[in-house]
C-alpha positions as CSV (number, residue, x, y, z in Angstrom):
1,M,122.4,176.2,96.2
2,S,119.1,174.3,97.3
3,R,118.8,170.5,96.0
4,S,116.0,171.4,93.8
5,S,117.8,174.4,91.8
6,R,120.8,172.0,91.6
7,A,119.2,169.5,89.9
8,D,117.4,172.0,87.6
9,R,120.9,173.4,86.6
10,T,122.5,169.8,85.8
11,A,119.4,168.7,84.0
12,G,119.5,168.6,79.9
13,R,117.4,169.9,77.2
14,D,115.2,167.0,77.4
15,G,115.1,167.1,81.3
16,T,116.8,164.2,82.3
17,P,119.5,164.3,84.6
18,H,122.8,165.6,82.7
19,G,120.5,165.3,79.4
20,V,122.3,163.7,76.3
21,V,125.9,162.9,76.9
22,L,128.5,161.6,74.5
23,V,131.3,159.8,76.2
24,V,134.6,159.6,73.9
25,G,136.5,156.4,74.7
26,G,135.0,153.0,75.4
27,G,137.8,151.7,78.1
28,F,136.8,150.8,81.2
29,Y,136.7,154.3,82.4
30,G,134.3,155.8,79.9
31,C,132.1,152.6,79.8
32,S,131.7,152.9,83.7
33,L,130.9,156.6,83.5
34,A,128.6,155.9,80.8
35,T,126.6,153.1,82.7
36,H,126.5,155.4,85.9
37,L,125.1,158.3,84.4
38,A,122.5,156.5,82.3
39,R,121.5,154.8,85.2
40,Q,120.8,158.4,86.6
41,G,118.4,159.2,84.0
42,A,120.9,160.4,81.3
43,R,120.8,159.6,77.3
44,V,124.3,158.4,77.0
45,T,126.1,157.3,73.6
46,V,129.7,155.8,73.6
47,L,132.1,156.5,70.7
48,E,134.8,154.0,70.6
49,A,137.4,154.1,67.7
50,R,138.5,150.3,68.1
51,A,136.2,147.7,67.2
52,D,135.5,146.6,70.6
53,L,135.2,148.0,74.1
54,L,138.0,147.8,76.7
55,G,140.5,147.1,74.1
56,G,143.3,149.7,74.7
57,A,144.6,150.4,78.3
58,S,141.9,148.4,80.1
59,Y,143.4,145.3,78.4
60,F,147.0,146.0,78.1
61,N,148.2,146.4,81.6
62,Q,149.1,143.7,84.3
63,A,145.4,143.3,85.5
64,R,146.5,143.9,89.1
65,V,144.1,145.4,91.4
66,H,146.3,147.3,93.5
67,G,146.3,147.0,97.3
68,G,148.6,150.1,97.8
69,Y,151.9,148.4,98.0
70,H,153.0,149.6,94.4
71,Y,153.3,153.0,95.6
72,P,155.5,153.5,98.8
73,R,156.8,157.0,97.4
74,S,153.2,158.4,97.3
75,L,151.2,158.1,100.4
76,R,148.1,159.5,98.8
77,T,148.1,157.1,95.9
78,A,149.1,154.1,98.1
79,G,145.9,155.0,100.4
80,R,143.4,155.4,97.9
81,S,144.4,152.2,96.1
82,Q,143.9,150.5,99.6
83,A,140.9,152.3,100.3
84,S,139.5,150.9,96.9
85,Y,140.5,147.5,97.0
86,E,137.7,146.1,98.9
87,S,135.0,148.0,96.9
88,F,136.4,147.1,93.7
89,T,137.0,143.3,94.3
90,A,133.4,143.1,95.6
91,R,131.9,144.7,92.7
92,Y,133.8,143.0,90.1
93,A,134.1,139.9,92.1
94,S,133.1,137.6,89.0
95,C,135.9,139.0,87.2
96,V,138.5,138.9,89.8
97,V,141.2,136.1,90.5
98,D,143.2,136.0,93.8
99,D,144.1,132.1,93.9
100,F,147.6,132.8,94.0
101,L,150.4,133.8,96.3
102,C,151.1,137.5,95.8
103,V,154.8,138.1,97.2
104,Y,156.4,141.9,97.2
105,A,160.2,142.3,97.8
106,V,162.4,145.1,98.2
107,A,165.6,145.1,96.4
108,R,168.9,146.1,97.9
109,G,169.8,150.0,96.8
110,S,166.3,150.7,95.9
111,L,164.8,153.9,96.4
112,T,162.7,152.5,99.3
113,N,163.8,150.0,101.8
114,A,162.4,147.1,104.0
115,R,161.6,149.3,107.2
116,K,159.8,152.2,105.0
117,F,158.0,149.9,102.8
118,R,156.6,148.1,106.1
119,R,155.9,151.8,107.5
120,V,153.9,152.7,104.7
121,C,151.8,149.5,104.6
122,D,151.1,149.7,108.4
123,H,150.1,153.4,107.5
124,I,147.4,152.7,104.9
125,G,146.3,149.6,106.3
126,A,147.6,147.1,103.7
127,P,148.0,143.5,104.9
128,L,151.5,142.5,105.1
129,M,153.0,139.1,106.4
130,D,156.8,138.1,106.8
131,A,157.5,135.6,103.7
132,P,158.0,132.0,104.9
133,A,161.3,130.4,104.3
134,S,160.0,128.5,101.3
135,V,159.3,131.7,99.6
136,R,162.3,133.8,100.9
137,R,164.3,131.0,99.2
138,L,163.2,132.2,95.8
139,F,165.3,135.3,96.0
140,N,168.9,136.2,95.7
141,P,169.8,137.5,99.2
142,A,172.5,139.4,97.6
143,T,170.2,141.6,95.6
144,V,166.8,141.3,97.6
145,E,166.8,142.9,101.2
146,A,163.4,141.6,102.5
147,S,159.9,139.9,101.2
148,W,156.4,139.5,102.3
149,V,153.3,138.0,101.4
150,T,150.5,140.6,100.8
151,R,146.9,140.7,99.4
152,E,146.8,141.6,95.7
153,A,144.3,140.2,93.1
154,V,144.2,140.5,89.3
155,F,141.2,140.7,87.0
156,D,140.0,138.6,84.0
157,A,140.3,141.5,81.1
158,V,137.8,139.2,79.0
159,R,135.2,138.6,81.8
160,L,135.2,142.4,82.6
161,R,134.7,143.5,78.9
162,E,131.5,141.1,78.9
163,L,130.4,142.2,82.2
164,V,130.9,146.1,81.3
165,R,128.9,145.2,78.3
166,E,126.0,143.5,79.8
167,E,125.9,146.8,82.3
168,M,126.0,149.0,79.6
169,A,123.1,147.4,77.6
170,D,120.9,147.0,80.8
171,A,121.3,150.6,81.5
172,G,120.4,151.6,78.1
173,V,123.7,153.0,76.8
174,A,124.3,153.3,73.1
175,V,127.3,152.1,71.7
176,R,129.3,152.9,68.5
177,L,132.3,151.0,67.7
178,G,134.7,151.8,64.9
179,T,133.8,155.5,65.2
180,P,137.1,157.5,65.6
181,V,136.4,161.3,66.7
182,A,138.1,164.0,65.0
183,G,136.8,167.0,67.5
184,V,134.9,168.4,70.2
185,A,133.3,172.0,70.2
186,E,131.6,173.8,73.0
187,T,128.3,175.5,72.2
188,A,126.3,178.3,74.2
189,S,123.8,175.4,75.1
190,G,125.8,172.1,74.8
191,A,128.7,170.5,73.0
192,L,129.1,169.0,69.3
193,V,131.4,165.9,68.7
194,T,132.6,165.5,65.0
195,L,133.4,162.4,63.9
196,E,136.2,161.4,61.3
197,T,133.6,160.6,58.7
198,G,132.4,164.3,59.1
199,E,129.1,163.5,60.8
200,V,128.2,165.9,63.6
201,L,126.6,164.6,67.1
202,A,125.2,167.2,69.6
203,G,124.8,166.6,73.3
204,D,124.4,168.4,76.6
205,R,127.7,167.1,77.9
206,V,130.7,165.6,76.3
207,L,133.2,163.2,78.4
208,V,136.5,162.5,77.0
209,C,137.9,159.2,78.3
210,T,140.7,158.1,76.1
211,Y,144.0,157.9,78.1
212,G,145.6,160.6,76.4
213,E,144.6,159.3,73.1
214,G,144.7,162.3,70.6
215,I,141.7,164.1,69.2
216,D,142.7,166.6,66.6
217,I,140.5,169.7,68.2
218,L,139.3,170.0,71.9
219,P,137.8,173.2,73.6
220,R,140.1,175.4,75.5
221,G,141.0,174.1,78.9
222,V,140.3,170.4,78.2
223,G,143.6,169.4,76.9
224,Y,146.6,168.0,78.5
225,A,150.1,169.2,78.8
226,G,153.0,167.6,80.2
227,L,152.0,163.9,79.3
228,H,154.6,161.2,79.4
229,C,153.6,158.7,76.6
230,E,155.5,155.6,76.2
231,P,155.3,152.6,73.8
232,C,155.3,149.8,76.3
233,E,155.5,145.8,75.9
234,M,153.8,143.7,78.4
235,A,155.7,140.1,78.1
236,L,153.5,136.9,78.7
237,V,155.8,134.1,80.0
238,D,155.4,130.5,81.0
239,L,156.7,129.9,84.3
240,P,159.1,127.4,85.9
241,E,157.8,125.2,88.6
242,P,158.9,127.1,91.6
243,L,157.1,130.4,90.2
244,R,153.6,128.9,89.4
245,G,150.9,130.3,91.1
246,K,152.6,133.1,92.4
247,G,152.6,136.8,91.8
248,V,156.2,138.4,92.6
249,T,157.2,142.1,92.5
250,V,160.5,143.8,93.4
251,M,160.4,147.2,94.5
252,D,161.1,150.2,94.3
253,G,163.1,151.3,91.2
254,P,164.3,149.6,87.8
255,Y,163.2,146.4,88.8
256,F,160.2,143.9,87.6
257,S,156.6,142.6,88.3
258,L,155.4,139.4,87.3
259,M,151.5,138.6,87.6
260,P,149.0,135.9,86.4
261,F,147.2,137.2,83.3
262,P,143.8,135.3,83.8
263,S,142.5,135.6,80.1
264,T,145.6,133.5,79.1
265,P,147.5,130.5,80.4
266,F,150.6,133.0,81.1
267,S,151.8,135.4,83.5
268,T,152.7,139.1,82.6
269,L,156.4,140.1,83.0
270,S,156.7,144.1,83.3
271,H,160.0,145.5,83.8
272,V,160.5,149.3,84.7
273,R,163.7,149.4,82.5
274,Y,162.6,147.2,79.4
275,T,158.9,147.4,79.4
276,P,158.8,151.3,78.0
277,H,160.2,151.5,74.6
278,G,161.1,155.3,74.4
279,A,159.0,158.1,75.6
280,H,157.2,160.5,73.7
281,P,155.0,164.1,74.6
282,T,152.1,163.1,72.7
283,Y,149.9,159.8,72.4
284,E,150.1,160.1,68.5
285,Q,153.9,159.7,68.5
286,A,154.0,156.9,70.7
287,A,151.3,155.1,68.8
288,A,153.3,155.9,65.7
289,A,156.4,153.9,67.0
290,L,154.3,150.9,67.9
291,R,153.0,151.2,64.5
292,A,156.3,151.3,63.0
293,G,157.3,148.0,64.7
294,L,159.7,147.6,67.9
295,T,161.8,144.5,68.8
296,T,160.5,142.8,71.8
297,R,162.8,143.0,75.0
298,A,161.2,139.9,76.8
299,D,164.7,138.2,77.0
300,W,166.1,141.0,78.4
301,M,163.3,141.3,81.2
302,I,164.1,137.7,82.0
303,R,167.6,138.1,82.4
304,D,167.2,140.9,84.4
305,A,164.8,139.8,86.7
306,A,166.7,136.4,87.3
307,R,169.3,138.5,89.3
308,Y,166.6,138.9,91.9
309,V,164.8,135.6,91.3
310,P,166.9,133.0,89.8
311,A,164.2,130.6,89.0
312,L,162.8,133.0,86.5
313,A,165.8,132.0,84.1
314,G,163.7,129.2,83.2
315,A,160.9,131.3,82.0
316,V,159.9,131.1,78.5
317,H,158.5,134.0,76.5
318,R,155.1,133.3,74.6
319,E,153.8,136.8,73.0
320,S,153.5,140.1,74.2
321,L,151.0,142.8,74.4
322,W,151.8,146.1,73.1
323,G,150.0,149.7,73.9
324,V,150.6,153.1,75.0
325,K,151.2,154.1,78.7
326,T,150.5,157.6,79.7
327,V,151.2,159.4,82.9
328,P,151.8,163.2,84.1
329,A,155.3,163.5,83.3
330,R,155.8,165.3,86.6
331,R,154.8,162.2,88.7
332,D,158.0,160.1,87.7
333,G,159.8,161.3,91.0
334,D,157.2,160.5,93.5
335,D,155.4,157.6,91.4
336,A,151.9,159.0,92.2
337,R,149.2,158.3,89.8
338,P,146.5,160.8,90.2
339,I,143.4,161.0,88.3
340,V,143.8,163.9,86.1
341,L,140.5,166.1,84.9
342,R,140.2,169.3,82.7
343,R,137.3,171.0,82.0
344,S,136.4,173.4,79.5
345,D,135.6,177.2,80.1
346,G,131.9,176.7,79.8
347,G,132.1,173.3,81.8
348,R,130.4,171.4,79.4
349,V,133.3,169.3,78.2
350,L,135.2,167.0,80.8
351,S,138.3,165.4,79.9
352,L,139.3,162.6,82.5
353,L,142.8,160.9,82.5
354,G,142.5,157.6,84.6
355,S,145.1,156.4,86.7
356,K,144.5,152.8,87.7
357,I,141.2,150.3,87.2
358,D,140.5,150.1,90.6
359,N,140.1,153.8,91.1
360,I,137.0,153.8,89.3
361,G,135.0,154.6,92.3
362,D,137.2,157.8,92.9
363,A,136.8,158.7,89.1
364,I,132.8,158.4,89.2
365,R,133.0,160.9,92.3
366,V,135.0,163.4,90.8
367,A,133.3,163.5,87.4
368,E,130.0,163.9,89.3
369,E,131.2,166.8,90.9
370,H,132.5,168.6,88.1
371,L,129.1,167.7,86.0
372,R,127.0,168.9,88.9
373,D,128.8,172.3,89.1
374,A,128.8,172.8,85.2
375,V,127.2,175.8,83.9
């Protein structure tokens, strides 16, 4: 296909590239895709159910910019994380914080071991240095095999929201907040979005970027199956002196991770066993569990983590962030975090289930490919 004929094929009814695009979901992925398409000339509107942008999964997380260390059982995910690290930290430098010591450790009896962890890091090109004695002393040698100083940053979620909002305004993206979507339909020439108020919006393309959050009606081919939706608690803690200025992650299995959370004076504490409060097959069921109210497990997280890092016994729980984590259930075994895309039969509606925030470049490239090839 020639370049000119492909451009004609992807132009909307008004002649602009991709035409009129409606983006359902105002998280980081939805907003970034909206800005990218608007800069190409599309007329884009973002529809967000919440009162503000980046208020769901984009805020409720550990704010980690992944360098690949987290996924020793999935070379593809680890490799893509490392490949994306430099571009993300450069692109969002004003939102990135790296003024802390980032440490990874491997627990005894984990799903990996020190030799394999080092081999994976070497393979993907992730910098890894043996921890100095002052860091090694933080760990209980009876439960931890080895530790390293690594290269990972965190991002300030509040600054990132401000930057995303500014970029969308500069690109001419229209934003409608407090606008829940009830359904999406495909037509012979485009797509329709029905709001919960009954209002119907028409576009040439629709992108659904809701992290698995439910929409009652979607075209055939767009919905997800086999999702693993977990109501999750991210504990915010004050750290004792030996751990201040540090991020600590113990791999690989039912362990924990501790990282600075720049939009607050606290650090996040996440535990593989205690952060999830159950699992559900749909986002709606997980969200209902959150609304019903859940009892914090922060003390459980602290007590268990202290078996590996004794100083953590002095951590003080201040508050918790609550949200729903959504991943393909079949990935629990290898811990991969792919970007999952679904396209409607006619190709005019694309749904995208993001993985990690730092993989936004991959998400934009994949979405562009699917939009370009749409009928």
